[in-house]
C-alpha positions as CSV (number, residue, x, y, z in Angstrom):
1,M,93.6,105.8,32.0
2,T,94.5,109.4,31.2
3,T,98.0,110.2,30.0
4,A,98.6,112.2,33.2
5,A,97.8,109.2,35.3
6,L,100.3,106.9,33.6
7,P,103.6,106.1,35.3
8,S,106.5,108.2,33.9
9,L,109.5,106.6,32.1
10,L,112.8,108.1,31.1
11,L,114.1,106.4,27.9
12,V,117.8,107.1,27.0
13,E,118.5,105.7,23.6
14,D,120.6,107.3,20.8
15,D,119.4,105.1,17.9
16,A,117.3,107.4,15.7
17,V,115.1,104.5,14.7
18,L,115.0,102.3,17.8
19,G,114.4,105.1,20.3
20,P,111.1,106.4,18.8
21,L,110.0,102.8,18.2
22,I,110.5,101.9,21.8
23,A,108.8,105.1,22.9
24,A,105.8,104.3,20.7
25,L,105.6,100.7,22.0
26,L,105.6,101.8,25.6
27,A,103.3,104.9,25.1
28,E,100.2,103.0,26.0
29,D,101.4,102.2,29.5
30,Y,103.9,105.0,30.3
31,R,104.4,108.7,29.8
32,V,107.7,108.4,27.9
33,R,110.4,111.0,27.7
34,L,113.1,110.2,25.1
35,V,116.6,111.6,25.1
36,A,119.5,110.6,22.9
37,N,122.6,111.0,25.1
38,G,123.9,110.2,28.5
39,Q,124.4,113.8,29.6
40,D,120.7,114.7,29.0
41,G,119.7,111.4,30.7
42,L,121.7,112.4,33.7
43,H,120.2,115.9,33.9
44,L,116.6,114.6,33.6
45,G,117.3,111.7,36.0
46,L,118.6,114.0,38.7
47,T,116.1,116.9,38.2
48,E,112.8,115.1,37.6
49,T,111.0,112.1,39.3
50,W,110.5,108.9,37.3
51,D,108.8,105.6,37.9
52,A,111.2,103.7,35.7
53,M,114.2,104.3,33.4
54,V,115.3,102.4,30.3
55,I,119.0,103.2,29.4
56,D,121.0,102.0,26.4
57,R,124.5,100.6,27.1
58,G,126.2,102.4,24.3
59,L,125.4,106.1,24.5
60,P,127.3,109.2,23.3
61,V,128.7,111.8,25.7
62,M,128.3,109.4,28.7
63,D,127.8,105.7,28.2
64,G,125.0,103.8,29.9
65,I,127.2,102.2,32.6
66,S,128.6,105.6,33.7
67,L,125.1,107.1,33.6
68,I,123.6,104.5,35.8
69,R,126.5,104.6,38.2
70,A,126.3,108.4,38.4
71,L,122.5,108.2,39.2
72,R,123.0,105.7,41.9
73,E,125.9,107.7,43.5
74,K,123.5,110.6,43.7
75,G,121.0,108.5,45.6
76,I,118.5,107.9,42.7
77,S,116.7,104.6,43.4
78,T,114.4,104.5,40.4
79,P,114.2,101.1,38.8
80,I,116.5,100.9,35.8
81,L,116.5,98.5,32.9
82,I,119.6,98.5,30.7
83,L,119.5,97.7,27.0
84,T,122.7,96.1,25.7
85,A,123.9,94.6,22.5
86,L,126.6,92.8,24.5
87,G,125.1,89.6,25.8
88,D,128.1,88.0,27.5
89,T,127.9,87.3,31.2
90,A,130.7,89.7,32.2
91,E,128.9,92.6,30.4
92,K,125.6,91.7,32.2
93,V,127.4,91.7,35.5
94,R,128.9,95.1,34.8
95,G,125.5,96.6,34.2
96,L,124.0,95.1,37.3
97,D,126.9,96.0,39.4
98,A,126.7,99.6,38.2
99,G,123.1,99.7,39.7
100,A,120.8,98.4,37.0
101,N,117.9,96.3,38.2
102,D,117.5,94.2,35.0
103,Y,118.6,94.1,31.4
104,V,117.4,93.2,28.0
105,T,119.7,92.1,25.2
106,K,119.3,93.5,21.7
107,P,117.5,92.4,19.6
108,F,114.6,92.0,22.0
109,D,111.0,91.2,21.9
110,A,108.7,94.1,22.7
111,G,106.5,92.0,24.9
112,E,109.4,90.9,27.0
113,L,110.6,94.5,27.4
114,A,107.1,95.6,28.6
115,A,106.8,92.6,30.9
116,R,110.2,93.3,32.5
117,L,109.3,96.9,33.1
118,R,106.0,95.8,34.8
119,A,107.9,93.4,37.0
120,L,110.4,96.2,38.0
121,T,107.8,98.7,38.9
122,R,105.7,96.1,40.7
123,T,108.4,94.5,42.9
124,F,111.1,97.2,43.2
125,A,110.1,98.4,46.7
126,P,112.0,96.1,48.9
127,A,110.9,94.6,52.2
128,S,112.0,96.9,55.1
129,T,112.4,94.2,57.7
130,P,116.1,93.4,58.3
131,V,117.1,89.8,57.9
132,G,119.6,88.3,60.4
133,F,122.1,85.6,59.6
134,G,125.1,84.8,61.9
135,P,126.7,88.0,63.1
136,W,125.2,89.9,60.2
137,E,122.0,91.7,59.4
138,L,120.8,92.5,55.9
139,D,118.7,95.6,55.3
140,P,116.9,95.0,52.0
141,A,115.7,98.6,51.7
142,S,119.2,100.1,51.7
143,R,120.9,97.0,50.2
144,S,123.5,97.0,53.0
145,V,124.8,94.4,55.4
146,R,126.0,95.3,58.9
147,S,127.9,93.1,61.3
148,V,127.5,93.1,65.1
149,Y,131.0,94.6,65.2
150,G,129.9,97.6,63.3
151,R,131.2,96.8,59.8
152,L,128.9,98.0,57.0
153,V,129.0,96.5,53.5
154,S,127.0,98.0,50.6
155,L,125.6,95.6,48.0
156,T,124.4,96.0,44.4
157,A,120.7,95.3,43.7
158,K,121.3,91.8,42.5
159,E,123.7,91.0,45.3
160,G,121.2,92.1,47.9
161,E,118.4,90.2,46.1
162,L,120.4,87.0,46.0
163,L,121.6,87.2,49.6
164,G,118.1,88.1,50.8
165,A,116.7,85.0,49.2
166,L,119.2,82.7,50.8
167,A,119.0,84.4,54.2
168,A,115.2,84.2,54.3
169,E,115.4,80.4,54.3
170,P,118.6,79.5,56.1
171,G,118.0,75.8,56.2
172,R,117.2,75.5,52.5
173,V,119.7,74.5,49.8
174,F,118.9,76.4,46.6
175,T,120.0,74.9,43.2
176,R,121.6,77.3,40.7
177,E,118.7,76.8,38.4
178,E,116.2,77.9,41.1
179,L,118.2,81.0,41.9
180,L,118.6,81.8,38.2
181,S,114.9,81.4,37.4
182,Q,113.8,83.5,40.3
183,H,116.3,86.3,40.2
184,F,117.8,86.5,36.7
185,Q,116.8,85.9,33.1
186,A,116.0,82.3,32.1
187,T,118.5,82.7,29.2
188,D,121.4,83.3,31.5
189,Q,123.8,80.5,32.4
190,P,124.0,79.0,35.9
191,G,127.6,80.3,36.1
192,L,126.2,83.8,36.7
193,I,125.1,82.6,40.1
194,D,128.6,81.5,40.9
195,T,129.9,84.9,39.9
196,Y,127.6,86.6,42.4
197,V,128.3,84.2,45.1
198,H,132.0,85.0,44.6
199,H,131.2,88.7,44.9
200,L,129.3,88.3,48.1
201,R,132.0,86.1,49.7
202,R,134.6,88.7,48.7
203,K,132.6,91.6,50.1
204,I,131.4,89.9,53.4
205,A,133.1,86.7,54.3
206,K,134.2,83.5,52.6
207,T,131.6,81.6,54.7
208,V,128.7,83.8,54.0
209,I,127.3,81.3,51.5
210,R,128.0,77.6,51.8
211,T,128.5,75.4,48.8
212,V,126.5,72.1,49.0
213,H,128.4,70.1,46.4
214,G,126.3,68.5,43.8
215,V,123.3,70.5,44.8
216,G,123.8,74.3,45.1
217,Y,124.1,77.0,47.8
218,Q,122.7,77.9,51.2
219,I,123.3,80.6,53.7
220,G,126.5,80.1,55.7
221,D,127.9,81.2,59.1
222,A,129.4,84.5,57.7
223,H,131.8,84.9,60.6
224,E,134.4,87.6,60.0
């Protein structure tokens, strides 16, 4: 494949050693543009079209979380993978809630980074068919939920993905481990699922997801 035919990737990484190393590792599969601060990343993210972005959490001028949030607020839907040296659950949730689609914790394996980027660019386009549950309808494309009463709720990428999985099989009870393996990293703890269930209940309704004690979760009634 010629260089021009490769998918484009914006890499925002300020580490003078790691940035060029990542760019070289990914150069076989992507046309990589490397910049070293959040302000330049925001400019290129808004003015040029990219197939994927890799953004470091700790950046000068504008940190990675602020950069991702700014891109999403401007309607940029490009798949974003965030690199972070902070591996605790709260930090991962912050990145995902800001609009990142996935994350890799430093230090990371080059093969895993490449695989996660392939997964992002392969599966990012969501199904366009709305999914109904109770008085609500989930639109996977816009990651929004609308009630029959007209209320509209915006979801993060991971919230929409998790809710969509549950709503697609309303009679099924999913274990935390199933949801974790299908929609998060295998190294994450099952408590991350509980965190996202809490977020969805707070945004939509307490009954949107039902807890099946000793087993896991299934879609609920979601009455307002």
